[in-house]
C-alpha positions in Angstrom: -15.9 -32.3 44.3 -12.1 -33.2 44.3 -9.2 -31.0 43.3 -8.9 -33.2 40.0 -12.2 -32.8 39.1 -12.3 -29.2 39.6 -9.3 -28.7 37.5 -10.0 -31.4 34.9 -13.7 -32.2 35.0 -15.7 -29.0 35.0 -14.7 -27.0 32.2 -17.2 -26.8 29.5 -19.5 -29.6 30.2 -22.9 -30.3 29.5 -25.6 -29.6 32.1 -27.8 -32.5 30.9 -24.7 -34.9 31.0 -21.9 -33.7 33.2 -19.8 -36.7 32.1 -19.6 -35.4 28.4 -17.7 -32.4 27.8 -18.2 -30.0 25.0 -14.3 -30.0 24.3 -11.0 -31.0 25.7 -11.5 -30.7 29.5 -8.0 -29.9 30.1 -7.3 -27.6 27.2 -7.8 -24.6 29.2 -5.3 -25.7 31.9 -2.8 -26.3 29.2 -3.4 -22.6 27.7 -3.0 -21.4 31.3 0.3 -23.5 32.4 1.8 -23.5 28.6 2.0 -26.5 26.5 5.2 -28.2 26.5 6.7 -28.7 23.1 9.2 -31.2 21.9 11.5 -28.2 21.2 11.5 -27.4 24.5 9.5 -24.4 24.6 6.5 -23.6 26.5 3.6 -22.4 23.8 0.5 -20.6 24.9 -1.7 -17.7 23.7 0.5 -15.0 25.4 4.2 -16.9 24.5 3.0 -17.3 21.1 2.7 -13.6 20.2 6.6 -13.1 21.3 7.2 -15.1 17.8 7.2 -12.2 15.4 5.4 -13.9 12.5 2.2 -14.9 15.0 2.2 -11.4 16.1 2.2 -10.1 12.5 -0.5 -12.5 11.2 -2.8 -11.6 14.3 -2.4 -8.0 13.8 -3.1 -8.1 9.9 -6.2 -10.1 10.5 -7.6 -8.0 13.5 -6.5 -4.6 12.1 -8.1 -5.5 8.9 -11.4 -6.3 10.1 -11.5 -3.7 12.7 -10.8 -1.2 10.0 -13.7 -2.1 7.3 -16.8 -0.2 7.6 -19.8 -1.9 8.9 -23.6 -0.7 8.9 -27.1 -1.6 9.6 -28.9 -2.1 6.3 -32.6 -2.3 5.6 -34.0 -4.1 2.8 -36.6 -2.3 0.8 -39.8 -3.6 -0.9 -38.5 -2.8 -4.2 -35.5 -5.1 -3.7 -33.0 -2.1 -3.0 -31.4 -1.4 0.4 -30.5 1.6 2.5 -28.1 2.0 5.5 -30.1 3.2 8.4 -27.6 5.6 10.4 -30.3 6.1 13.2 -30.8 2.5 14.3 -29.5 1.7 17.6 -27.7 -1.2 16.4 -25.8 0.6 14.0 -24.5 3.1 16.8 -23.3 0.4 18.7 -21.3 -1.9 16.1 -20.3 1.3 14.0 -19.4 3.7 16.6 -19.4 2.8 20.3 -20.2 -0.7 21.4 -19.8 0.3 25.2 -18.5 3.1 27.1 -14.9 2.3 27.2 -14.2 1.3 23.7 -14.4 2.4 20.1 -15.9 0.2 17.5 -12.6 -0.3 16.0 -10.8 -1.5 19.4 -13.8 -3.8 20.2 -13.5 -5.5 16.8 -9.8 -5.5 16.8 -9.9 -7.3 20.2 -12.5 -9.9 19.4 -10.7 -10.9 16.2 -7.5 -11.0 18.3 -9.2 -13.6 20.5 -10.6 -15.4 17.6 -7.2 -15.9 16.1 -5.4 -16.9 19.5 -7.9 -18.6 21.4 -10.4 -19.9 18.6 -13.2 -18.1 20.3 -14.4 -14.7 21.2 -17.3 -13.6 23.3 -19.0 -10.4 24.0 -22.0 -10.1 26.3 -25.3 -8.0 25.3 -26.9 -5.7 27.5 -30.5 -4.7 27.1 -33.2 -2.3 28.2 -36.5 -3.0 29.4 -38.1 -3.3 25.9 -35.0 -6.0 25.1 -33.3 -3.6 22.8 -29.2 -3.9 22.7 -28.2 -0.9 24.5 -24.3 -2.2 25.1 -21.8 -4.8 24.1 -19.2 -5.7 26.7 -16.4 -7.5 25.7 -15.0 -10.7 27.7 -11.9 -12.6 28.1 -12.2 -16.3 26.8 -10.5 -17.6 30.1 -13.3 -16.4 32.2 -16.1 -18.1 30.1 -17.4 -21.9 30.6 -19.7 -23.0 28.3 -22.5 -25.7 28.9 -25.5 -26.9 27.0 -29.1 -27.8 28.5 -32.2 -28.4 26.1 -30.1 -27.6 22.8 -29.5 -24.3 24.2 -26.1 -23.1 25.1 -25.4 -21.2 28.6 -22.3 -19.4 29.6 -21.0 -19.2 33.0 -19.1 -15.9 33.4 -16.2 -15.8 36.4 -15.4 -12.4 37.5 -11.9 -12.0 37.5 -11.7 -9.8 40.2 -14.4 -10.9 42.7 -14.4 -14.6 41.4 -18.2 -14.4 41.6 -19.7 -16.5 38.8 -23.3 -15.9 36.9 -24.8 -17.7 34.0 -25.9 -15.9 30.7 -28.1 -17.2 28.0 -26.9 -17.6 24.4 -29.5 -14.7 23.1 -27.4 -12.6 25.0 -24.0 -13.5 24.2 -22.0 -13.0 20.9 -19.9 -16.2 20.8 -17.7 -16.2 17.5 -15.9 -19.3 16.7 -12.8 -20.4 14.8 -12.3 -23.6 13.1 -14.8 -26.2 14.9 -15.2 -29.8 15.1 -18.4 -29.8 17.1 -20.1 -26.5 16.0 -19.9 -25.1 19.6 -16.3 -24.4 20.4 -13.8 -23.4 18.0 -10.3 -24.5 18.3 -7.2 -22.5 19.1 -4.7 -22.1 16.1 -1.7 -21.8 18.7 -3.1 -25.0 20.3 -3.0 -26.8 16.9 -0.1 -25.3 15.8 1.9 -25.3 19.2 5.0 -27.5 17.6 5.4 -25.0 14.8 5.3 -22.3 17.0 7.7 -23.9 19.4 10.1 -24.5 16.6 9.9 -21.1 15.6 10.6 -19.9 19.3 13.6 -22.3 19.8 15.4 -20.9 16.8 14.5 -17.3 17.7 16.0 -18.3 21.2 18.8 -20.2 19.5 19.7 -17.1 17.4 19.5 -14.8 20.4 22.0 -17.2 22.5 24.1 -17.2 19.4 24.7 -13.6 19.1 24.8 -13.3 22.9 27.6 -15.4 23.0 29.7 -13.2 20.7 28.4 -14.7 17.7 30.8 -17.9 18.5 29.6 -21.6 19.2 30.8 -22.9 22.7 34.3 -24.2 23.2 36.6 -26.0 25.4 39.7 -24.2 27.2 42.4 -26.8 27.4 45.2 -26.4 30.2 48.5 -28.6 30.1 48.0 -28.9 33.8 45.4 -29.5 36.5 43.3 -26.7 37.9 41.6 -26.8 41.1 38.1 -25.9 41.5 38.8 -22.2 42.5 40.7 -21.7 39.5 38.4 -23.5 37.2 35.8 -21.0 38.4 38.0 -17.8 38.0 39.1 -19.0 34.5 35.6 -19.2 33.2 34.2 -16.1 34.8 37.2 -14.0 33.4 36.6 -15.8 30.0 32.9 -15.0 29.8 33.3 -11.6 31.0 36.2 -10.7 28.2 34.6 -12.9 25.4 31.0 -13.3 25.7 28.4 -10.9 24.3 27.8 -9.4 21.1 30.1 -6.3 21.9 32.8 -8.7 22.7 32.3 -10.9 19.9 35.5 -9.5 17.5 38.0 -9.3 20.4 41.4 -11.4 20.3 41.6 -14.0 23.0 45.0 -14.0 25.0 45.8 -17.4 26.4 48.7 -18.2 29.0 50.2 -21.2 30.3 49.9 -23.0 27.2 46.2 -23.0 26.9 44.6 -24.0 24.0 40.8 -22.9 22.6 38.8 -25.7 20.9 35.7 -25.0 19.1 32.8 -27.5 19.2 29.3 -27.6 17.7 28.1 -26.7 14.4 27.9 -23.5 12.8 24.7 -22.0 12.3 24.7 -22.4 8.7 25.3 -26.0 8.9 22.4 -26.1 11.4 20.3 -24.3 8.5 19.3 -21.9 11.3 18.4 -19.3 8.6 16.3 -21.4 6.5 14.4 -22.9 9.5 13.7 -19.1 10.7 12.5 -18.7 7.1 10.5 -21.7 6.7 8.8 -21.2 10.0 7.4 -17.7 9.0 6.1 -19.4 6.1 4.6 -22.1 8.2 2.9 -19.6 10.5 1.5 -17.5 7.5 0.1 -21.0 6.2 -2.0 -21.5 9.1 -3.2 -18.2 9.4 -3.9 -17.9 5.7 -2.2 -14.6 5.2 0.1 -14.0 2.3 3.7 -13.7 3.3 4.2 -10.6 1.7 1.7 -9.0 4.2 4.1 -9.9 7.2 7.0 -8.5 5.4 8.3 -11.8 3.9 8.9 -10.4 0.5 11.3 -13.6 -0.6 8.5 -14.7 -3.5 6.8 -11.4 -3.8 6.7 -9.8 -7.3 5.1 -6.4 -8.6 2.9 -8.8 -11.0 1.5 -10.9 -7.9 1.2 -8.8 -5.0 -1.9 -7.2 -6.2 -3.5 -10.7 -6.9 -2.2 -11.9 -3.9 -3.8 -8.9 -1.8 -7.2 -9.6 -3.5 -7.0 -13.4 -2.8 -6.5 -12.3 1.0 -9.8 -10.7 0.8 -11.9 -13.0 -0.8 -10.3 -16.3 0.6 -9.0 -15.1 4.2 -11.1 -11.9 5.2 -14.4 -12.9 3.8 -14.8 -16.1 5.8 -14.4 -14.2 9.0 -16.5 -11.4 7.9 -19.6 -13.8 7.3 -18.9 -15.4 10.5 -19.3 -12.0 12.3 -22.2 -10.8 10.0 -24.3 -14.1 10.9 -23.8 -13.9 14.8 -24.7 -10.1 14.8 -27.5 -10.5 12.8 -29.0 -13.5 14.8 -28.1 -11.8 18.4 -28.9 -8.2 17.6 -32.0 -8.0 15.9 -35.5 -9.4 16.8 -38.0 -11.4 14.9 -39.7 -7.9 13.9 -36.5 -6.3 12.4 -36.2 -9.2 9.7 -35.7 -6.5 7.2 -32.6 -5.4 9.0 -29.0 -6.7 8.7 -25.3 -5.8 9.3 -23.0 -5.9 6.4 -19.3 -5.4 5.9 -18.3 -3.2 3.1 -15.1 -5.2 1.7 -15.1 -3.0 -1.5 -12.0 -1.2 -0.3 -9.9 -4.3 -0.1 -10.8 -5.1 -3.6 -10.2 -1.9 -5.3 -6.7 -2.7 -7.1 -4.4 -0.3 -8.3 -5.6 3.1 -10.1 -5.8 2.0 -13.6 -7.7 -1.6 -12.6 -10.0 0.4 -10.8 -10.8 3.1 -13.3 -11.3 0.5 -15.8 -13.7 -1.5 -13.6 -15.8 1.9 -12.7 -15.8 2.6 -16.5 -17.2 -1.0 -17.3 -20.0 -0.8 -14.7 -20.8 2.7 -15.5 -21.1 1.8 -19.3 -23.9 -0.9 -18.9 -25.8 1.4 -16.2 -24.8 -0.7 -13.3 -23.2 2.3 -11.6 -23.9 6.1 -11.5 -21.2 9.0 -11.4 -22.2 9.4 -7.7 -21.9 5.7 -7.1 -18.5 6.0 -8.3 -17.7 9.0 -6.3 -19.0 7.5 -3.1 -16.8 4.5 -3.5 -13.9 6.8 -4.0 -14.9 8.5 -0.9 -15.9 11.8 -2.7 -18.8 14.2 -2.5 -22.0 13.6 -4.8 -22.8 16.1 -7.4 -25.8 17.4 -9.0 -27.6 15.1 -11.3 -24.9 12.3 -10.7 -27.4 9.7 -9.8 -28.6 9.3 -13.4 -27.6 5.8 -14.9 -26.7 5.8 -18.3 -26.4 3.3 -21.1 -25.2 3.4 -24.6 -27.4 4.4 -27.3 -26.1 1.8 -29.9 -27.1 -1.0 -27.8 -30.5 -2.7 -27.5 -31.7 -6.3 -27.0 -30.8 -8.8 -29.2 -34.7 -9.5 -30.0 -35.2 -5.9 -31.1 -32.2 -5.8 -33.4 -33.4 -8.9 -35.0 -36.9 -7.5 -35.8 -35.1 -4.3 -36.8 -32.8 -6.3 -39.2 -35.8 -8.1 -40.8 -37.6 -5.0 -41.5 -35.0 -3.4 -43.1 -34.5 -6.6 -45.3 -37.9 -6.4 -46.6 -38.1 -2.7 -47.2 -34.8 -3.0 -49.4 -36.4 -6.2 -51.2 -39.5 -3.9 -52.0 -37.5 -1.1 -53.1 -35.6 -3.5 -55.3 -38.5 -4.6 -57.5 -38.3 -2.8 -61.0 -41.2 -0.4 -61.6 -43.2 -1.1 -65.0 -45.0 1.6 -66.7 -48.2 0.4 -68.7 -49.6 3.2 -71.0 -53.3 2.3 -71.0 -54.3 5.7 -73.2 -56.4 4.9 -76.2 -57.2 1.4 -75.3 -60.9 2.2 -76.0 -60.2 3.1 -79.3 -58.2 0.1 -80.4 -59.9 -2.1 -83.1 -58.7 -5.5 -84.1 -58.3 -5.4 -87.9 -59.4 -8.5 -88.5 
């Protein structure tokens, strides 16, 4: 195989049909070397993180998902559920997936890979009985994906030894972002490369602007003719004395009839500030993160932040959680464990302020949906004795019962309303018609 095929022809190809790649065969190389944008900036997963808006969005998503409680639940015959804290999978996903990572750092890193690469991988190690005993995080750049007989296989390259090995899909947790083939996720960084490149270019322009004394470039005009040495000496001395933020306010002293003429356009005319703000909004839109969560408070108000936070939980975080839950459920449990499932607890993100939360608890308590201990559990408080009883108002009853009671009451009222007639029958036997 030639070097061209090694570079462009091998990545993510079908074993059955090597001429058909699963995804763009050159994407991995573009990501490795950096993607040139129209703005002139090279954008890849690492350089994109130097743009503060990208870093903030990735951090918000990763830290949110990593901090949510995650449990192994078991379905009960009566339709209820119970958290199985002793299950081996619960120990892996909630406490320690492997010997070097906590559950928080593991989930945070996997979600970071998802946000940057569009794919995240973790290998499942099992014991002799097929039970998961550890979950090892893998770098997306070390994985090649193949398909054979409608099964996925993953070729893992050891970053140190460069040795390769094949892992079947049942032993690989593969989380994907937005996908066009259902197998490989698309990298948001690749798709939004031009937007990120423009943001990085504006960021670099701002740095250069202030690095040059907060002044645009200009021309020094000399009435005479300067030789090459004089030109270099003049340029060196000028830059030394008047370049840099610390020299921005100094007064220039021109000799020998020299004049300074500014050229270029001021940053305000170039809409530098507006460009910077717009790119922050663009990145927030790509990751579907409310702008106020990445410190863009321009359009935030006290009345809409709470609603935006709830929308973030329901429309941004929840789709990611469903991806996590479905992939973990089908890879960590066998067929005999069909009653078990993994569930994130997102209630904490939907709690709202104290008043809204109190009204919510009160409404569900009064209809018997929550007990006192249910509410205390949501608020991370200890249970109380007799706190598991569910109460309902005594003045409430089914509508049918109310109609029956109303009918019976009306019937009784009608009977009691009939007049009583006293008939005197005394002496009836002695009555004789006079005729």
